[in-house]
C-alpha positions as CSV (number, residue, x, y, z in Angstrom):
1,M,-66.4,10.7,-94.3
2,A,-63.2,10.2,-96.2
3,R,-61.2,11.4,-93.2
4,Q,-63.1,9.0,-90.9
5,E,-62.5,6.1,-93.2
6,R,-58.8,7.0,-93.4
7,A,-58.6,7.1,-89.6
8,I,-60.2,3.7,-89.3
9,R,-57.8,2.2,-91.8
10,T,-54.8,3.8,-90.0
11,R,-56.0,2.5,-86.6
12,R,-56.4,-1.0,-88.1
13,T,-52.9,-0.8,-89.6
14,I,-51.4,0.1,-86.3
15,L,-53.2,-2.7,-84.5
16,E,-52.1,-5.3,-87.0
17,A,-48.5,-4.1,-86.8
18,A,-48.6,-4.1,-83.0
19,A,-50.1,-7.6,-83.0
20,A,-47.4,-8.9,-85.3
21,V,-44.7,-7.4,-83.1
22,F,-46.3,-8.6,-79.9
23,D,-46.7,-12.1,-81.4
24,E,-43.1,-12.3,-82.5
25,R,-41.4,-10.5,-79.6
26,G,-43.8,-10.6,-76.6
27,Y,-45.3,-7.6,-74.9
28,T,-42.4,-6.7,-72.7
29,S,-39.7,-6.9,-75.4
30,A,-41.8,-5.1,-78.1
31,T,-41.1,-1.4,-78.5
32,I,-43.2,1.5,-79.9
33,G,-40.4,2.1,-82.4
34,E,-40.7,-1.4,-83.8
35,I,-44.5,-1.0,-84.1
36,L,-44.1,2.4,-85.8
37,E,-41.6,0.9,-88.3
38,R,-43.9,-2.1,-89.0
39,A,-47.0,0.0,-89.4
40,G,-45.3,2.7,-91.5
41,V,-47.0,5.5,-89.6
42,T,-45.7,8.5,-87.7
43,K,-45.5,8.7,-83.9
44,G,-48.2,11.3,-84.0
45,A,-50.6,9.1,-85.9
46,L,-50.1,6.2,-83.4
47,Y,-50.6,8.4,-80.4
48,F,-53.7,9.9,-81.9
49,H,-55.3,6.5,-81.6
50,F,-53.4,4.9,-78.7
51,G,-51.9,6.7,-75.8
52,S,-49.5,3.9,-74.8
53,K,-48.3,0.4,-75.4
54,E,-50.9,-0.8,-72.9
55,E,-53.7,0.9,-74.8
56,L,-52.5,-0.9,-78.0
57,A,-52.7,-4.2,-76.1
58,L,-56.2,-3.4,-75.0
59,G,-57.2,-2.5,-78.5
60,I,-56.0,-5.9,-79.7
61,F,-58.1,-7.6,-77.0
62,E,-61.2,-5.7,-78.1
63,E,-60.5,-6.6,-81.8
64,Q,-60.5,-10.3,-80.9
65,L,-64.1,-10.0,-79.6
66,A,-65.3,-7.4,-82.2
67,V,-66.9,-9.9,-84.6
68,S,-70.6,-10.0,-85.4
69,L,-71.9,-13.5,-86.1
70,P,-75.3,-14.2,-87.6
71,P,-77.9,-14.7,-84.9
72,Q,-79.2,-18.2,-84.3
73,S,-82.4,-19.5,-82.8
74,S,-80.3,-21.1,-80.0
75,K,-77.9,-19.0,-77.9
76,L,-75.9,-22.2,-77.3
77,Q,-75.4,-22.4,-81.0
78,E,-74.1,-18.8,-81.0
79,L,-71.7,-19.8,-78.2
80,V,-70.5,-22.8,-80.3
81,D,-70.2,-20.5,-83.4
82,S,-68.1,-18.0,-81.5
83,G,-65.7,-20.7,-80.3
84,L,-65.3,-22.3,-83.7
85,V,-64.7,-18.9,-85.4
86,L,-62.2,-18.0,-82.7
87,A,-60.4,-21.2,-83.4
88,L,-60.2,-20.5,-87.1
89,R,-59.1,-16.9,-86.5
90,L,-56.4,-18.1,-84.2
91,R,-55.0,-20.1,-87.1
92,T,-55.2,-17.4,-89.7
93,E,-55.1,-13.9,-88.1
94,P,-51.9,-12.6,-86.3
95,L,-54.0,-10.0,-84.5
96,V,-56.0,-12.7,-82.8
97,R,-53.0,-14.9,-82.0
98,A,-51.4,-11.8,-80.4
99,S,-54.4,-11.2,-78.3
100,V,-54.3,-14.7,-76.9
101,G,-50.5,-14.5,-76.3
102,L,-51.0,-11.3,-74.4
103,A,-53.8,-12.8,-72.3
104,L,-51.6,-15.7,-71.3
105,D,-48.8,-13.4,-70.4
106,Q,-49.7,-12.9,-66.7
107,G,-47.6,-9.8,-66.3
108,A,-48.1,-8.3,-69.8
109,L,-49.9,-5.2,-68.7
110,G,-48.7,-5.0,-65.1
111,L,-52.3,-5.6,-63.9
112,D,-53.6,-8.1,-61.4
113,R,-56.1,-9.4,-63.8
114,T,-55.4,-9.5,-67.5
115,P,-58.3,-7.6,-69.2
116,A,-58.6,-10.0,-72.1
117,F,-59.9,-12.8,-69.9
118,G,-62.4,-10.5,-68.2
119,M,-63.8,-9.4,-71.6
120,W,-63.9,-12.9,-72.9
121,I,-65.6,-14.3,-69.8
122,D,-68.1,-11.5,-69.7
123,Q,-69.1,-12.1,-73.3
124,T,-69.4,-15.8,-72.7
125,E,-71.4,-15.3,-69.5
126,R,-73.9,-13.0,-71.4
127,L,-74.6,-15.7,-73.9
128,L,-75.0,-18.3,-71.2
129,N,-77.4,-16.0,-69.3
130,E,-79.5,-15.6,-72.4
131,A,-79.4,-19.4,-73.0
132,K,-80.6,-20.0,-69.4
133,A,-83.4,-17.5,-69.8
134,G,-84.4,-19.3,-73.0
135,G,-84.6,-22.7,-71.2
136,E,-81.5,-24.1,-73.0
137,L,-79.5,-24.9,-69.9
138,L,-79.9,-27.6,-67.3
139,P,-81.3,-26.3,-64.0
140,H,-78.0,-26.7,-62.0
141,V,-75.9,-24.6,-64.5
142,D,-74.4,-21.4,-63.1
143,P,-73.6,-19.1,-66.1
144,A,-70.8,-17.3,-64.4
145,E,-69.0,-20.5,-63.3
146,T,-69.6,-22.1,-66.7
147,A,-68.2,-19.1,-68.5
148,E,-65.0,-19.3,-66.6
149,L,-64.7,-23.0,-67.2
150,L,-65.3,-22.6,-70.9
151,V,-62.7,-19.8,-71.3
152,A,-60.1,-21.7,-69.2
153,S,-60.7,-24.9,-71.2
154,F,-60.5,-23.2,-74.5
155,S,-57.3,-21.5,-73.5
156,G,-55.7,-24.7,-72.5
157,V,-56.8,-26.5,-75.6
158,Q,-55.4,-23.8,-77.9
159,L,-52.1,-23.7,-76.0
160,L,-51.7,-27.5,-76.4
161,S,-52.6,-27.2,-80.1
162,Q,-50.0,-24.5,-80.5
163,L,-47.3,-26.5,-78.8
164,R,-48.1,-29.7,-80.7
165,C,-48.7,-28.4,-84.2
166,Q,-48.9,-24.6,-84.4
167,R,-52.7,-24.8,-84.0
168,E,-53.2,-26.8,-87.3
169,D,-55.7,-29.1,-85.5
170,L,-57.3,-26.4,-83.3
171,E,-60.8,-26.6,-84.8
172,R,-60.9,-30.4,-84.2
173,R,-59.7,-30.0,-80.7
174,V,-62.4,-27.3,-80.0
175,V,-65.1,-29.6,-81.4
176,I,-63.9,-32.3,-79.0
177,L,-64.0,-29.8,-76.2
178,F,-67.6,-28.9,-77.0
179,H,-68.7,-32.5,-77.3
180,H,-67.3,-33.2,-73.8
181,L,-68.6,-30.0,-72.0
182,L,-72.0,-29.3,-73.6
183,P,-73.8,-32.5,-72.4
184,G,-73.2,-31.3,-68.9
185,I,-74.9,-27.9,-69.4
186,A,-77.4,-28.2,-72.3
187,V,-80.9,-29.7,-72.1
188,P,-81.0,-32.8,-74.3
189,A,-83.4,-31.3,-76.9
190,V,-81.2,-28.3,-77.5
191,L,-78.0,-30.4,-77.5
192,A,-79.4,-32.7,-80.2
193,R,-79.9,-29.7,-82.5
194,L,-76.5,-28.1,-82.1
195,D,-74.2,-28.0,-85.2
196,I,-70.7,-28.6,-83.8
197,A,-69.1,-29.5,-87.2
198,E,-65.4,-28.9,-87.6
199,N,-65.9,-26.9,-90.8
200,R,-68.7,-24.7,-89.6
201,A,-66.6,-21.6,-89.0
202,A,-65.0,-21.9,-92.5
203,G,-68.5,-22.1,-94.0
204,L,-69.6,-18.9,-92.2
205,V,-66.5,-17.1,-93.4
206,A,-66.8,-18.4,-97.0
207,Q,-70.4,-17.3,-97.2
208,G,-69.4,-13.8,-96.2
209,R,-71.6,-14.0,-93.1
210,M,-68.9,-12.9,-90.6
211,E,-68.4,-9.1,-90.6
212,P,-66.3,-7.0,-88.3
213,V,-68.2,-4.8,-85.9
214,A,-68.1,-1.1,-87.1
215,E,-65.8,0.9,-85.0
216,A,-67.1,3.9,-83.1
217,G,-66.0,7.4,-84.2
């Protein structure tokens, strides 16, 4: 058990170091040597967990989504919570900032479709499908199309916030985004019950209700 815990800590240390280097230097300019120096681990330790720089980037993408939020009676509330918490984490966690930077770097991984957006869209679409099954969405709403719209809109909002003020006002901008988009997809009774307060994410974190998902292996 101690060995497993040590491996988990080492993996996290490597991911955080890679995130910091990617955030500062960009994916293309960042080198494995810089990441090793920042993490303070051996090359063997890094390659035990990640076979390449691309795998490191994919690990960062997965960490962005690997957060377990408390379940709510409304799936749309869970969607709101995930967006507000992501906004908070973008302001406070280099690893999450790096994941978004990588996602917006079209050629970062040399792939036609940046995996981060696929993961993010799939997660959002799952929540929207559950919301539709629960009668929370208006009849015309297509979960797949709506998921892409929400992810694209959030990406644009966070980029504008970054350029204007280093994301200091990101939670407020995300609240505005939800207030504009949700009336077009939510049934009125559900919309009226949604908590879209700017300080909601901070409250969840302060109460210790947001815990990282346990890593496999």
